[in-house]
Backbone as a ProteinNet text record, in pm:
[ID]
protein_1_A
[PRIMARY]
XXXXXXXXXXXXXXXXXXXXXXXXXXXXXXXXXXXXXXXXXXXXXXXXXXXXXXXXXXXXXX
[TERTIARY]
2794.2	2661.4	2628.9	2512	2468.9	2419	2444.5	2393.4	2306.4	2197.7	2103.3	2081.6	2053.2	2008.4	1863.3	1774.5	1633.3	1584.5	1469.9	1409.6	1271.9	1241	1106.2	1015.8	888.5	791.5	815.7	879.5	903.4	1044.2	1116.3	1243.2	1364.7	1351.5	1464.1	1551.7	1681.1	1773.4	1781.7	1768.7	1770.8	1840.5	1883.7	1940.5	1836.6	1808	1706.8	1751.8	1676.9	1717.3	1672.3	1594.3	1529.4	1625.9	1716.9	1806.5	1899.7	1949.9	2047.6	1986.5	1864.9	1809.3	1671.9	1578.7	1440.4	1427	1474	1459.7	1530.3	1654.6	1718.8	1641.3	1583.3	1506.8	1381.9	1313.4	1195.2	1235.7	1347.4	1394.9	1429.8	1490.1	1522.1	1395.1	1294	1166.8	1103.1	1107.4	1051.1	1125.5	1258	1337.1	1303.4	1279.8	1240.8	1107	1023.5	891.5	896.6	1017.5	1033.3	1035	1030.5	1038.1	1183.9	1211.7	1350.1	1380	1501.3	1553.4	1458.5	1413.7	1326.7	1411.6	1383.7	1448.1	1338.4	1324.7	1220	1236.5	1357.8	1383.2	1337.2	1372	1333.2	1181	1114.2	968.5	901.2	951.5	893.5	914.7	1032	1059.2	969.1	951.4	863.2	719.7	671.1	534.1	520.4	619.6	618.2	609.8	694.7	695.2	564	504.9	376	267.8	264.5	163.3	185.2	309.9	339.8	297.4	326.6	294.2	145.5	64.6	-80.1	-147.7	-66.5	-121	-165.8	-129.9	-167.7	-54.3	-34.2	80.3	78.6	-33.2	-40.1	-16.5	-80.5	-62	83.8	155.2	294.5	383	342.4	421	364.8	262.1	205.4	247.6
3822.4	3773.5	3792.1	3848.7	3866.5	3734.6	3712	3593.3	3640.2	3569.3	3607	3491	3524	3425.8	3460.2	3361.7	3383.1	3279	3304.5	3211.3	3171.3	3043.4	3003.6	3024.5	2994.2	3029.6	2963.1	2847.4	2785.6	2813	2908.6	2955.2	2873.3	2780.9	2698.8	2774.2	2775.6	2840.5	2759.8	2825.6	2753.6	2835.1	2770.1	2836.6	2830.1	2944.2	2951.1	2872	2768.4	2684.7	2736.6	2842.7	2881	2928.1	3017.9	3072.6	2965.8	2879.6	2780.2	2655.4	2619.7	2491.2	2501	2568.7	2569.3	2648.3	2773.4	2856.2	2794.8	2747	2684.1	2562.3	2484.8	2368.3	2411.8	2513.9	2565.1	2619.9	2690.9	2745.3	2633.1	2525.8	2411	2347.8	2334.3	2277.3	2367.5	2498.8	2592.8	2583.3	2571.4	2559.3	2430.2	2321.6	2194.8	2207.8	2298.9	2320.3	2425.3	2477.4	2570.8	2718.1	2750.3	2890.6	2933.4	3045.7	3091.4	3202.6	3202.3	3309.8	3350.2	3253.2	3282.3	3296.5	3401.3	3419.8	3419.1	3306.7	3292.4	3398.7	3418.7	3518.5	3656.3	3694.4	3825.8	3838.4	3734.7	3737.9	3749	3675	3681.5	3818.5	3875.3	4008.7	4112.8	4103.3	4197.1	4186.1	4063	4043.3	4093.7	4067.6	4116.6	4269.8	4334.8	4481.6	4536.9	4470	4512.8	4507.3	4396	4381.4	4482.5	4504.1	4603.4	4742.2	4772.5	4904.4	4932.4	4827.1	4845.9	4825.7	4819	4807.8	4668.2	4569	4430.3	4365.4	4414.8	4376.6	4227.3	4175.5	4033	3947.9	3984	3909.9	3910.6	4016	4027.6	3919.4	3868.4	3767.3	3626.1	3611.5	3479.4	3434.4
-9073.6	-9047.8	-8900.6	-8873.5	-8735.9	-8680.1	-8552.6	-8484.8	-8369.1	-8346.7	-8243.6	-8148.2	-8026.5	-7930	-7900.6	-7916.7	-7889.1	-7790.3	-7730.9	-7636.6	-7686.5	-7677.6	-7713.2	-7591.7	-7605.3	-7501.8	-7367.5	-7366.3	-7236.1	-7184.4	-7248.9	-7197.4	-7235.3	-7328.8	-7369.5	-7468.5	-7445.1	-7536.7	-7665.7	-7780.1	-7907.7	-8014.5	-8120.6	-8236.5	-8347.1	-8409.3	-8514.5	-8636.8	-8677.6	-8790.4	-8926.5	-8930.8	-9055.6	-9163.6	-9130.8	-9233.6	-9290.2	-9204.5	-9249.3	-9310.1	-9269.2	-9311	-9377.4	-9313.1	-9361.8	-9491.4	-9493.1	-9613.3	-9734.3	-9721.1	-9837.5	-9889.3	-9799.4	-9843.8	-9921.3	-9872.2	-9943.1	-10079.6	-10085.3	-10212.7	-10310.4	-10262.2	-10348.4	-10404.9	-10321.4	-10367	-10472.8	-10449.9	-10547.9	-10680.8	-10674.9	-10797.6	-10872.4	-10798.7	-10861	-10933.7	-10884.8	-10944.9	-11056.4	-11086.3	-11196.9	-11160.5	-11031.4	-10988.3	-10992.9	-11056.5	-11070.2	-10970.1	-10919.4	-10834.5	-10721.3	-10644.5	-10531.2	-10404.6	-10327	-10197.3	-10091.2	-10022.8	-9922.1	-9813.7	-9769.1	-9664.1	-9709.7	-9831.4	-9883.4	-9893	-9942.8	-9954	-9817.7	-9719	-9584.9	-9520.4	-9538.6	-9483.3	-9549.9	-9680.8	-9751.6	-9701.2	-9685.2	-9636	-9492.9	-9409.3	-9271.1	-9269.5	-9347.9	-9351.9	-9404.6	-9503.8	-9559.2	-9451.8	-9378	-9272.7	-9160	-9121.1	-9017.2	-9063.5	-9191.1	-9246.6	-9256	-9261.3	-9268.7	-9133.6	-9028.1	-8893.3	-8854.3	-8932.2	-8901.9	-8821.6	-8702.2	-8619.5	-8585.3	-8538.8	-8502.8	-8626.5	-8739.2	-8863	-8909.6	-8879.5	-8923.3	-8859.6	-8746.4	-8676.2	-8693.6	-8777.3	-8806.1	-8943.7
[MASK]
++++++++++++++++++++++++++++++++++++++++++++++++++++++++++++++

């Protein structure tokens, strides 16, 4: 697994919580609502690539 160091806008060193905490929680909620085999990370990457591919660069990062 790759690990990254990123900086937020005010320069504070942080660890990205999304892969380990946020995405699994969203997937659990979706499963509780009856959605099967959802991968939040995969869906977000697909949407990002779609927006980048259509020239919607700013939208790709929102």
